[in-house]
C-alpha positions in Angstrom: -69.1 -137.6 -81.6 -71.2 -135.7 -84.2 -74.4 -136.6 -82.3 -72.9 -135.3 -79.1 -71.8 -132.0 -80.8 -75.1 -131.3 -82.6 -77.8 -132.9 -80.6 -76.1 -132.8 -77.1 -76.9 -136.4 -76.7 -75.5 -139.9 -77.4 -77.4 -143.0 -78.5 -76.3 -146.5 -77.5 -78.2 -149.5 -78.8 -81.3 -147.4 -79.4 -81.3 -145.7 -76.0 -80.7 -141.9 -76.0 -78.8 -140.3 -73.2 -78.9 -136.5 -72.8 -75.4 -135.1 -72.1 -75.0 -133.0 -68.9 -74.5 -129.2 -69.2 -72.0 -127.8 -69.8 -70.7 -130.1 -72.4 -68.2 -129.6 -75.2 -66.2 -131.7 -77.7 -62.5 -131.2 -78.2 -60.6 -133.2 -80.8 -57.0 -133.5 -81.8 -55.7 -134.1 -85.3 -52.2 -135.5 -85.8 -51.1 -134.9 -89.4 -48.6 -137.7 -89.1 -49.3 -141.4 -89.5 -52.8 -141.0 -90.8 -52.7 -144.3 -92.8 -55.9 -146.1 -92.2 -57.8 -143.0 -91.2 -59.8 -140.7 -93.3 -60.3 -137.0 -93.2 -63.7 -135.9 -92.0 -66.2 -134.8 -94.7 -66.7 -131.1 -95.0 -70.1 -131.3 -93.3 -68.5 -132.8 -90.2 -65.5 -130.5 -90.1 -68.0 -127.6 -90.3 -69.5 -128.6 -87.0 -66.3 -127.6 -85.1 -66.5 -124.0 -84.0 -62.8 -123.3 -84.5 -59.6 -125.0 -85.4 -56.2 -124.0 -83.9 -52.7 -125.2 -84.6 -50.6 -125.6 -81.5 -47.3 -126.2 -83.2 -44.2 -127.2 -81.2 -43.2 -125.6 -77.9 -40.1 -123.3 -77.8 -36.9 -124.8 -76.5 -37.4 -123.1 -73.2 -41.0 -124.3 -72.9 -40.0 -127.9 -73.9 -37.3 -127.8 -71.2 -39.9 -126.6 -68.7 -42.1 -129.6 -69.6 -39.2 -131.9 -68.7 -38.4 -130.1 -65.5 -42.1 -130.3 -64.4 -42.2 -134.0 -65.3 -39.0 -134.6 -63.3 -40.4 -132.7 -60.2 -43.7 -134.7 -60.4 -41.9 -138.0 -60.3 -44.6 -139.6 -62.4 -46.2 -139.3 -65.8 -49.7 -138.6 -64.5 -50.5 -134.9 -64.0 -52.6 -133.9 -60.9 -55.4 -131.6 -61.9 -56.7 -129.0 -59.6 -60.4 -128.1 -59.8 -60.7 -124.3 -60.5 -64.3 -124.0 -61.4 -67.7 -125.8 -61.4 -70.3 -126.7 -64.0 -72.5 -124.0 -62.5 -69.8 -121.3 -62.9 -69.2 -122.3 -66.5 -72.9 -122.1 -67.4 -73.0 -118.7 -65.7 -70.0 -117.6 -67.9 -71.8 -118.8 -71.0 -74.8 -116.7 -70.0 -72.6 -113.6 -69.6 -71.4 -114.0 -73.2 -75.1 -114.0 -74.3 -75.5 -110.5 -72.9 -72.6 -109.0 -74.9 -73.8 -106.3 -77.3 -73.2 -106.5 -81.0 -73.9 -103.5 -83.2 -76.1 -104.4 -86.2 -73.4 -103.1 -88.5 -71.1 -105.8 -87.2 -73.7 -108.5 -88.0 -73.6 -107.2 -91.6 -69.8 -107.2 -91.5 -69.7 -110.9 -90.3 -72.1 -111.9 -93.0 -70.1 -110.1 -95.7 -66.8 -111.7 -94.6 -68.4 -115.2 -94.6 -70.3 -114.7 -97.8 -67.1 -113.6 -99.7 -65.5 -117.0 -98.8 -68.2 -118.5 -101.0 -67.6 -116.0 -103.9 -63.8 -116.3 -104.2 -63.0 -117.9 -107.5 -60.3 -120.1 -105.9 -62.8 -121.7 -103.5 -64.9 -124.8 -104.1 -66.7 -124.7 -100.8 -66.8 -121.5 -98.7 -67.9 -121.1 -95.0 -71.4 -122.1 -94.2 -73.9 -120.3 -92.0 -72.2 -122.2 -89.1 -69.1 -120.0 -90.0 -71.2 -116.9 -89.4 -72.5 -118.3 -86.1 -68.9 -119.1 -85.1 -67.7 -115.6 -85.8 -70.7 -114.2 -83.8 -70.2 -116.5 -80.8 -66.4 -116.2 -80.7 -66.4 -112.4 -81.1 -68.7 -112.2 -78.1 -66.4 -114.5 -76.1 -63.3 -112.5 -77.1 -65.0 -109.3 -76.0 -65.7 -110.7 -72.6 -62.1 -112.0 -72.3 -61.0 -108.5 -73.2 -63.2 -107.1 -70.4 -65.8 -105.6 -72.6 -69.6 -106.0 -72.9 -69.6 -105.0 -76.6 -67.9 -106.3 -79.7 -65.5 -104.4 -81.9 -64.4 -105.1 -85.5 -61.1 -106.2 -84.1 -62.8 -109.0 -82.2 -64.2 -110.3 -85.5 -60.9 -110.0 -87.2 -59.0 -111.7 -84.4 -61.0 -114.8 -84.5 -61.7 -115.0 -88.2 -58.9 -117.4 -89.0 -59.6 -120.1 -86.4 -63.3 -119.8 -87.0 -63.3 -119.9 -90.8 -60.0 -121.4 -92.3 -61.1 -125.1 -91.7 -64.4 -124.4 -93.4 -62.9 -123.4 -96.8 -62.0 -125.9 -99.5 -59.8 -124.7 -102.3 -60.0 -125.7 -105.9 -57.2 -128.1 -106.9 -55.3 -125.5 -109.1 -54.8 -122.9 -106.3 -54.1 -125.6 -103.8 -51.3 -126.9 -106.0 -49.9 -123.4 -106.4 -49.6 -123.2 -102.6 -52.7 -121.0 -101.9 -54.0 -121.5 -98.4 -57.4 -120.9 -96.9 -55.6 -118.4 -94.6 -54.7 -116.4 -97.8 -58.3 -116.2 -98.8 -59.4 -115.0 -95.3 -56.6 -112.4 -95.1 -57.6 -111.0 -98.5 -61.2 -110.8 -97.5 -60.4 -109.1 -94.2 -58.3 -106.6 -96.1 -61.1 -105.8 -98.7 -64.3 -105.8 -96.7 -65.0 -102.3 -95.3 -64.8 -102.2 -91.6 -67.9 -100.6 -90.0 -67.4 -97.5 -87.9 -69.0 -98.6 -84.6 
């Protein structure tokens, strides 16, 4: 998995196979029944661009899940193709053309750097955290119909891009401090550039 994420290849019995483009890794983590499994080391968790928590569906959504299952008459879900690898690559190239003001680059670096300086943190976000904020801000701008990034783009994706990269010291963790608390404090304190 890590070789696929970083090198865009897999090696089997000494033979290297390049992965086709586009390629991405999605992983799930179930916090229940983890006996016999081990948490990924920080360096491996850091390779994931973002971490999101899905939570449970609402009562209405869960009822809709059952209704759809009943209508299908089978467990397997039929998937309709809505795009192609070529279109996904073209979308990725569009994101590369999104403008970012240099002041926002400085803002991203400051936000990430402060995760390393917080006295409650053992390990702050790495440069991969800065890259994640950069890439995800651009993608969010495109999804919002813009070809430029705003500070709100950076703020909106800061939590999923950085929270999983922060490791707290034992004392704050025992007191109930969360990585999200650190990020919220940083976002409240770092001056937002006027762009």
